[in-house]
N, C-alpha and C positions, 0 to 999 in steps of 0.2 A: 504386446506382440511386436517383434522386430520385423523388418522387411524380409530378412532371411527366413523367418518362421512362416510368414505369409506366403512366401514363394514355395516353400516345401509343401504347405497345405494345398495350395492351388494346383501345383504339379501333380500331387496325388489324385486330386479330383478330376483332373483333365486326362489322366491316363486312358480311360475307356474310350475317349473320343479322338485322341491325337497320338500319333507316333512320336511327336516332338513335344511332349507335355511340359517338360522343364523349360525348354526354349520358349514355348508359347507363354508360359507364366512370366518369364523374364522380360519378354517383349512387351507384354501388357503392363507390367509394373513400370518399366522404363517409360512407356507412353504416358502413364498416369503421372509420373514424376517429372516428365518432360526433360529427360536426360537420355544420353545414349545408353545402350545396353552395357558397354564396357564401363562407363562411369557408374552405372548402377552396381555392377559387380565389385568395382574397386573402391567405391566411396560411400555407398548408401546401405549396405547390407545390415548394419546394426542400428539404422535409424528407426524411429518409432513409426510403425505402420498405421496406427490408428487414424491419423488425419487423412489417410489415402484409401482406407479400406472400402468405403462406400462405393466410390467410383471404380476401384479395382475389382470389387465383387461384381459390379455391373458388367464389366468387360469379360470377366471369367464366365458369368452366366451366358453371355452371348456366345462365347466359344463352346461352352457345354451344349449349346443348341446347334453346334456344327457350323456356325457362321465362320467364314474364312478369316484368318488373322489379318489379311490385307484389307478387308473391308472394315474391320474394327479399328485398325490403325489409320486407315485412309491412305495407305501408300504401299508400294511394293518395289523392292530392289530388282533391277534388270540391267545386265551388262555394266555393272559398277555404278549405276546411276539410280536415283530415286524418282519414281513416278507416282503421281496422285492417282488413286483409283477410288471407285465408289460403286455401290450396287447398281446394276444396269450396264456395267462395263466389265468385259472379260479381264481377269487378272493375268498379267504377263507371266509366262512360265520360263523357267531356265531352259527348257527344250527349245524355245523360240530363239534363243541366242544363236543356235545353229543356223537358223534361217537368216538372221542378220549377217552372220559371218559369211555364209554362202553368197549373199548379196554383195558384201564388201569385196569378196574375191572375184566376183563376176562382172561388176558394173564398170563401165568406162569412166575416165576422169570427166569432171564437169557434168556429171550425170543429172538429168532431170528425172525425178522419181515420182511414181504414183503408188500409193499404198491403198489397196482395196480392202475395206473393212478395218479401218485404222484403230478402232477401240480407244485405248488410252493414248495411242500415238507412239507406243514404246518402240515398235520396229522402225518406223520412219524417222523418229527423232533420234534414235540411237545411230542409225545410218548417217544422218546429217551431222551429228556431233562427231562421228569418226571421220567424216569426209567433208572438210570445210569448203571444198570446191563445189559441193552439190546443193541442189534446191529441190523442193518437192511439194506435192499436194497429197493430202490424205482425205479419203472420202469414207463416209459411214452412213448407213440408213438411219441410225439413231442420232437424234439431235443431242441427246445427253452425252453420247460418246464423243461426238465432235466437239462439244463444249469442254469435256475433260481433257481431250487431246490438246486443244488450244491453250488451256490453262497450264499444261506441262511445258509449253514452248519457252516462255520467258525465263524460268529458272535455269534452263539449259543454255541460255544465251543464243537462241535460234530465231528470235523475232526478225521478220523480214525475209527469211529464207524458206518459209513454209506457210502453207495455207490449208485450212481444214474446212471441208464442205459437207453439207448433208446431201448425199447422193446414194441412190440404191442401184447397184450394178446389175440387179436382176430386172430393172425397168428399161424399156427401150428409150434411147436418146440420152441416157444419163451422161455420156462422155462427149457429146457433140461439140462442146465449146472448150474442151480441155487440151486439144492438140496431141502431139506424140511424145513418148517418153523413152528415155534410154534404159530405164529399169522399171519394171512393175513388180512390186512385192506384195504378198498377201498371206495372211493366216486365215483362210476361210473356214467356216464350219466344216468339220469332217468326222464328227462322232455319229455312229450308227444310232438310229432313233430309239432302239430298245436296249442300248448299252447299259450295263450295270455300273453306275457311277457312285463315287463317294457322295454322301449326303451334302457335304459342304459345296460340292460342285453342282449336283443335281438340283438342290433346293435353293441355291443362292445366286449362282451365276446365270447370265442371260441365255435362255434356251436358243434364241435366234443366232447367237454367236457360237453355239456348240453343235447343234444337230443338223444333219444334212441328209435326211432320207434313210431308207432301210440299210444301205451300204455305206453311208457317210460320204457319198460321191456326188450328190446332186449339185452342189455348188461348183465343183470342178467342171461339170458338164455345161454349166452356164457361163463361167468365167473364161475358160480356156479358148472357146471359139471366138471370143472378143479380143484376145491378145494380139493377133496379127495387126489389127487396125489401131491398137494402142501403142505399139512399139515403133520407134524410129528405126531406120536402117542400122543393123548391127546391134539392136537392142536385145535385152535379155529379161526373162521373167523368172522370179524365184518364189515358189509357193511352198508353204509348210504342208506336210502330209502326215497322216496317221502311219504308225509303224508297219502296217500290213498293206499299205495302199500304193506303194511305189510302182509296181508293175502295171496296175490298172490305170493309174493317172498317166504314166508314160504312154500307154496305149491310146488313151483319149487324146493326149497331146500330139501323138504321131499322125492322127487323122487330119490335123491342121498344120502339118509341115514342121513340127518341132522335133528336135533331138533332145534327149533328156540325160542329165547327170544327177545322180542321187547322192546326197550327203547324209552322214550319220551323226546322231547326237552323242553325248558323252557316254551313254549307256550302250552304244553300238547299235541303236535302232535307226532305221530309215526315218528321216525327219524333214529334209528339205530337198526339193527337186528343182533343178535349174534347167530352164527351157530356152533353146535358141532355135530360130528358124533355119532349116536346112539350107 
């Protein structure tokens, strides 16, 4: 069996569980061969698949069980960069690139940045990579997430400009020693508790990073009241939101003196809300 034949067979079997079955198969085979997907397609399609079949079939079986590709590969692309991910850490989504862009557009120069619920660190590290003048702190209630975020720092050349701490922003006193920030960025949990999710999300990604009560708004009601004390004069907060949450989140923010500007993702859905004190 050649690599090309193994890919065709795997793609056929993956079709019931994936809308990108052929791409999934190619990524898994490239991962097994330790080559790029482009090199796989250009240089290895007629290679003998037999030496690689056992491991490749193991990867395919995991995908057939709905495990996300990012967890199998141990990495995810975001904003043109590669971030390590692992089970227990939310996988960065392309939608969140809208949140980063909104932060880049809104933050002042030499910004000191706080990322609440940093996960893999993708939002904060991307911002810092795009803004060499900035520095930041990422906090997460999960020690595992803080560890993964820290591991993503050095490959991006950001050592010395960022610090990751285990902090839970739902607990009193978590920010007492952190000072003020020019930008607070966050992708908080915002999925409704009873939402019908893809099994790859529901069964594999961390529930604490996804769900936020019956309306998906619980974490905004905790975080937004804390923002005035976290922001320096003229500071700005950028929060990711669900596609139907802009009006409600803006109303919550208005109670604490914020005006809101909503940004849309590439699909035209509300995705990021920029908050400034009136």
